Backbone bond lengths (Angstrom), bond angles and torsions (degrees), N, CA, C in turn:
res aa  C-N    CA-C-N  psi(-1)  N-CA   C-N-CA  omega(-1)  CA-C   N-CA-C  phi
1 M - - - 1.435 - - 1.524 108.75 -
2 R 1.315 116.54 135.81 1.456 121.01 -179.27 1.515 109.75 -77.73
3 S 1.321 114.62 143.52 1.454 118.17 175.90 1.519 108.24 -80.61
4 P 1.337 117.26 151.85 1.455 119.97 -177.49 1.522 110.71 -63.81
5 R 1.322 114.80 148.18 1.459 119.97 177.94 1.512 109.74 -70.12
6 P 1.351 116.81 142.70 1.454 118.95 176.44 1.524 109.88 -67.99
7 A 1.312 115.73 153.67 1.460 121.30 178.98 1.520 109.08 -62.81
8 A 1.322 116.01 153.67 1.466 120.60 179.42 1.522 109.28 -56.12
9 G 1.323 116.44 132.14 1.462 120.64 179.48 1.513 113.42 86.43
10 A 1.352 117.42 -7.10 1.466 120.20 179.98 1.523 109.34 -76.76
11 T 1.316 116.53 144.70 1.452 121.84 178.02 1.521 108.94 -82.81
12 P 1.358 117.13 129.61 1.473 118.29 179.00 1.523 110.37 -67.92
13 G 1.316 116.01 152.88 1.459 121.55 179.55 1.520 111.14 -70.44
14 P 1.344 117.12 171.36 1.468 120.68 -176.23 1.530 113.97 -66.90
15 D 1.329 117.38 -17.25 1.461 120.14 -179.43 1.526 112.91 -103.24
16 A 1.336 116.94 2.47 1.462 120.26 179.52 1.526 108.93 -73.29
17 A 1.327 116.54 121.64 1.465 121.67 -178.60 1.524 108.65 -80.39
18 V 1.331 116.27 100.02 1.463 120.25 -173.13 1.524 114.72 -124.27
19 Y 1.331 118.74 -19.46 1.459 120.83 -173.92 1.525 111.54 -95.87
20 V 1.338 116.97 127.75 1.461 120.57 173.89 1.520 107.68 -72.85
21 I 1.321 116.77 165.81 1.460 121.02 -172.79 1.533 112.32 -60.41
22 S 1.325 118.26 -36.42 1.465 119.85 -179.49 1.523 111.35 -66.03
23 V 1.323 117.03 -38.36 1.463 120.80 178.17 1.531 109.86 -70.71
24 A 1.325 116.85 -41.76 1.465 120.58 178.23 1.524 110.19 -61.06
25 A 1.332 116.71 -40.70 1.463 120.66 178.82 1.524 110.40 -63.79
26 E 1.304 116.64 -42.32 1.468 120.54 179.55 1.533 110.93 -66.28
27 L 1.319 117.14 -42.66 1.468 120.78 -179.02 1.526 112.48 -66.17
28 T 1.320 117.20 -30.13 1.468 120.57 -177.13 1.521 113.30 -98.59
29 G 1.323 117.04 -14.39 1.455 120.31 -177.12 1.520 112.41 77.27
30 L 1.312 117.12 18.02 1.462 122.36 -179.74 1.529 109.48 -107.81
31 H 1.308 115.90 156.60 1.462 121.17 176.98 1.533 108.37 -77.22
32 P 1.339 117.98 144.64 1.468 119.50 178.20 1.528 113.33 -54.31
33 Q 1.337 117.56 -34.84 1.467 119.57 178.82 1.526 110.77 -65.47
34 T 1.335 116.60 -33.71 1.471 120.54 176.58 1.524 109.80 -64.17
35 L 1.326 116.90 -40.57 1.466 120.35 177.79 1.528 110.61 -62.26
36 R 1.330 116.26 -40.78 1.473 119.82 177.82 1.539 110.75 -64.06
37 T 1.329 115.49 -39.85 1.472 119.75 178.51 1.522 110.38 -63.84
38 Y 1.316 117.27 -44.89 1.468 120.83 178.91 1.524 110.75 -60.84
39 E 1.331 116.44 -37.67 1.463 119.25 177.38 1.526 110.14 -67.24
40 R 1.332 117.27 -45.31 1.464 121.12 -179.60 1.532 111.11 -59.32
41 L 1.348 116.66 -34.27 1.464 121.28 179.19 1.537 112.51 -82.41
42 G 1.326 116.74 -5.17 1.462 120.58 178.06 1.517 114.16 81.67
43 L 1.328 117.68 15.61 1.467 120.01 179.44 1.525 111.60 -77.97
44 V 1.316 116.90 -28.71 1.460 122.03 178.17 1.527 107.08 -142.83
45 M 1.325 115.91 144.25 1.460 120.76 -178.68 1.525 109.06 -127.30
46 P 1.335 117.83 86.13 1.462 119.41 -179.83 1.525 111.01 -68.66
47 G 1.329 114.46 158.70 1.454 119.17 175.21 1.520 109.54 -71.04
48 R 1.299 115.57 169.29 1.468 120.48 179.23 1.518 109.46 -129.39
49 T 1.323 114.87 145.30 1.462 120.12 173.17 1.515 108.03 -81.46
50 S 1.312 116.87 171.72 1.460 119.91 178.57 1.526 110.62 -62.65
51 G 1.337 117.56 -26.01 1.454 121.86 177.54 1.515 113.42 -86.36
52 G 1.343 118.42 -2.20 1.454 122.05 177.27 1.522 115.01 96.82
53 G 1.344 117.59 -0.85 1.460 120.12 178.94 1.518 111.71 -70.34
54 R 1.318 116.42 145.38 1.462 121.37 179.87 1.523 110.09 -77.33
55 R 1.326 115.33 141.82 1.460 121.73 174.12 1.524 107.43 -135.00
56 Y 1.317 115.95 122.04 1.456 122.33 -177.33 1.524 110.07 -100.16
57 S 1.319 115.62 142.80 1.462 121.79 176.82 1.527 109.38 -94.07
58 H 1.317 116.22 171.11 1.465 120.64 175.55 1.529 109.74 -60.36
59 R 1.331 116.50 -39.81 1.465 120.77 178.19 1.540 110.77 -62.43
60 D 1.348 116.59 -39.41 1.470 120.53 176.04 1.531 110.64 -62.17
61 I 1.320 116.91 -41.83 1.471 121.58 -179.86 1.530 109.51 -61.29
62 E 1.328 116.91 -44.89 1.468 120.35 178.35 1.525 111.25 -63.04
63 L 1.322 116.66 -40.39 1.465 121.31 177.84 1.529 110.30 -63.12
64 L 1.317 117.21 -43.99 1.463 121.09 178.39 1.528 111.28 -61.96
65 R 1.317 116.69 -39.01 1.470 120.32 177.14 1.528 110.46 -64.09
66 S 1.334 116.92 -39.86 1.468 120.75 177.83 1.525 110.56 -64.66
67 I 1.325 116.63 -43.24 1.469 120.88 178.77 1.524 109.67 -61.44
68 A 1.333 116.42 -44.40 1.466 120.46 -179.79 1.522 110.91 -62.41
69 A 1.337 117.22 -41.68 1.467 121.00 -179.70 1.528 110.52 -64.87
70 L 1.328 117.00 -43.21 1.474 120.31 178.89 1.522 110.47 -64.68
71 S 1.319 116.74 -41.56 1.463 120.50 178.65 1.523 110.74 -64.14
72 A 1.329 116.57 -39.46 1.466 120.71 179.45 1.529 111.45 -64.76
73 E 1.329 116.79 -25.73 1.472 121.06 177.89 1.529 111.68 -82.14
74 G 1.334 116.37 0.85 1.456 119.78 176.41 1.508 114.86 96.02
75 I 1.313 117.92 10.22 1.462 120.93 179.66 1.525 108.49 -86.47
76 G 1.319 116.30 130.12 1.462 121.47 178.65 1.517 111.16 -69.53
77 L 1.332 115.58 164.80 1.467 119.86 -176.07 1.532 112.37 -63.58
78 E 1.322 118.42 -33.40 1.472 119.86 176.48 1.532 109.83 -67.69
79 G 1.328 116.63 -37.84 1.463 120.25 175.22 1.519 111.15 -64.88
80 V 1.328 116.38 -40.53 1.467 121.10 177.15 1.524 109.38 -61.34
81 R 1.331 116.67 -44.91 1.470 120.57 179.65 1.537 110.54 -58.31
82 R 1.333 115.59 -44.70 1.473 119.77 -179.03 1.524 110.99 -65.49
83 I 1.317 116.97 -41.02 1.475 121.05 177.93 1.523 109.82 -60.81
84 L 1.334 116.97 -44.54 1.469 120.47 179.33 1.529 111.10 -63.36
85 E 1.334 116.88 -40.53 1.472 120.28 177.29 1.523 110.51 -61.53
86 L 1.322 116.06 -44.26 1.467 120.03 -179.72 1.525 111.36 -65.48
87 Q 1.326 116.86 -38.25 1.466 119.75 177.06 1.527 110.58 -63.35
88 D 1.339 116.79 -39.79 1.466 120.39 176.90 1.525 110.95 -63.85
89 Q 1.340 116.67 -41.44 1.465 120.83 178.64 1.522 111.09 -63.25
90 V 1.324 116.79 -42.52 1.467 120.70 179.20 1.524 109.66 -62.39
91 A 1.330 117.20 -43.65 1.468 120.30 179.32 1.530 110.87 -61.90
92 A 1.339 116.91 -42.93 1.465 120.75 178.88 1.527 111.09 -64.84
93 L 1.318 116.96 -40.54 1.470 120.61 178.97 1.523 111.35 -66.81
94 R 1.321 117.05 -38.30 1.468 120.12 176.99 1.516 110.77 -63.21
95 Q 1.346 115.99 -41.96 1.459 119.43 178.32 1.529 110.37 -63.31
96 R 1.324 116.49 -45.33 1.471 120.36 -179.66 1.518 110.97 -63.90
97 T 1.335 117.03 -38.81 1.458 120.70 177.41 1.525 110.12 -61.35
98 G 1.314 116.70 -41.88 1.463 120.33 176.76 1.518 111.98 -61.44
99 E 1.333 116.50 -42.92 1.463 120.75 178.22 1.526 110.79 -62.20
100 L 1.333 116.18 -45.23 1.468 120.05 -178.82 1.525 111.34 -67.54
101 T 1.321 117.31 -35.81 1.465 120.83 177.15 1.521 110.24 -63.44
102 A 1.331 116.21 -43.50 1.471 120.08 178.11 1.523 110.87 -64.58
103 E 1.331 117.15 -41.56 1.460 120.94 178.79 1.526 110.83 -64.15
104 L 1.316 116.44 -40.47 1.459 120.31 178.27 1.525 110.61 -63.25
105 A 1.320 117.57 -42.65 1.469 120.85 178.44 1.529 110.34 -62.35
106 E 1.342 116.75 -42.20 1.468 120.49 177.64 1.525 111.07 -62.47
107 T 1.324 116.28 -43.12 1.468 120.76 -179.34 1.519 110.66 -65.40
108 R 1.319 116.61 -41.99 1.469 119.90 177.76 1.522 111.02 -61.57
109 E 1.337 116.36 -43.11 1.463 120.07 179.35 1.529 110.36 -65.80
110 A 1.340 116.82 -41.33 1.469 120.32 178.15 1.517 110.42 -62.89
111 L 1.307 117.10 -41.31 1.463 120.97 178.71 1.526 110.69 -65.83
112 R 1.340 116.36 -42.79 1.464 119.67 177.83 1.528 110.40 -58.92
113 Q 1.331 116.16 -44.58 1.462 120.12 178.90 1.522 111.03 -64.97
114 A 1.314 116.47 -41.41 1.465 120.32 -178.77 1.523 111.32 -65.85
115 L 1.319 116.66 -34.91 1.464 119.73 -179.66 1.527 112.08 -73.00
116 T 1.324 116.97 -27.85 1.465 118.90 179.50 1.523 111.84 -85.12
117 T 1.343 116.79 -20.34 1.459 120.93 179.26 1.512 109.01 -132.33
118 P 1.349 118.31 99.49 1.465 119.34 178.67 1.531 110.16 -58.83
119 R 1.311 116.27 138.66 1.460 119.82 -179.24 1.515 110.35 -152.78
120 V 1.311 114.17 169.27 1.451 121.48 178.14 1.527 107.70 -99.71
121 A 1.307 116.57 154.31 1.467 120.32 -179.85 1.524 109.92 -63.39
122 Q 1.314 114.97 134.43 1.460 121.28 176.53 1.527 108.06 -106.65
123 P 1.333 118.10 133.08 1.468 119.71 178.62 1.528 110.29 -57.52
124 G 1.333 116.55 132.91 1.450 121.12 178.71 1.515 114.63 84.00
125 S 1.325 117.33 -7.26 1.463 120.37 -179.29 1.520 109.91 -81.00
126 R 1.334 116.10 144.71 1.461 120.22 176.02 1.520 110.42 -90.35
127 L 1.331 117.01 -7.33 1.456 119.92 -179.46 1.522 109.44 -78.64
128 P 1.302 117.39 138.36 1.464 119.59 178.46 1.529 111.07 -73.59
129 A 1.319 115.41 151.51 1.459 120.37 175.37 1.526 106.75 -90.21
130 V 1.316 116.60 110.06 1.465 120.77 -178.09 1.521 109.63 -141.28
131 R 1.280 114.02 166.52 1.463 119.68 170.48 1.526 105.52 -130.02
132 P 1.289 118.66 154.10 1.469 119.93 -177.70 1.523 110.51 -58.02
133 P 1.334 117.44 134.57 1.460 119.44 179.93 1.522 110.53 -71.27
134 E 1.304 114.29 148.25 1.456 119.00 174.59 1.518 107.35 -86.09
135 V 1.294 116.27 160.68 1.461 120.69 -178.89 1.524 109.67 -56.36
136 G 1.331 116.01 130.70 1.453 121.14 178.13 1.519 113.87 86.99
137 Q 1.324 118.05 -1.42 1.458 120.27 178.96 1.518 110.11 -98.73
138 S 1.304 114.57 155.25 1.464 120.63 175.43 1.515 109.09 -91.83
139 L 1.302 115.31 158.86 1.448 121.39 177.27 1.518 108.05 -119.19
140 V 1.326 116.25 126.32 1.450 121.34 177.16 1.518 107.11 -115.06
141 V 1.320 116.62 129.25 1.462 121.36 178.70 1.513 107.54 -112.26
142 W 1.322 116.13 122.63 1.448 121.29 177.03 1.512 107.60 -97.05
143 R 1.290 116.49 128.08 1.451 120.89 -178.98 1.519 108.82 -98.83
144 R 1.311 116.48 128.20 1.457 120.74 177.66 1.519 108.42 -70.95
145 S 1.325 116.37 139.98 1.462 119.42 178.81 1.517 109.15 -71.51
146 Q 1.332 114.41 146.40 1.451 119.80 179.47 1.519 108.17 -105.77
147 E 1.297 115.78 134.08 1.458 119.63 177.41 1.508 107.76 -86.83
148 R 1.304 115.51 125.56 1.478 119.97 -179.75 1.482 109.80 -122.39
């Protein structure tokens, strides 16, 4: 399904494939054949028109500039590919860390609430069923498995 067209005068998003190869080459300072080579090697994947023409997004342009800068520093294309993979992994790990941090904060708050108000387990609830520990007792929290 096609996404709706932006309103007249609206700025396209960073993933909107809007630049033809000649414009992308001019914006990056690279030759169009270099852009084709980078695509063939899987370093960049521009969008395609229904007729097969390449369309580059702003994000693609930034990626091409990064590839050009790494290449200018003497890094081979396989090294560039590995660097890009590692950057993607770092971004994914940062996102996951953020998710886990938020989940931990939610769990801590749920536990704090559960400890101040003794309750019985409710089906479907993410809150643990606990009662306040007595002095000298340990507290064990069982976490319900989540279906993903």
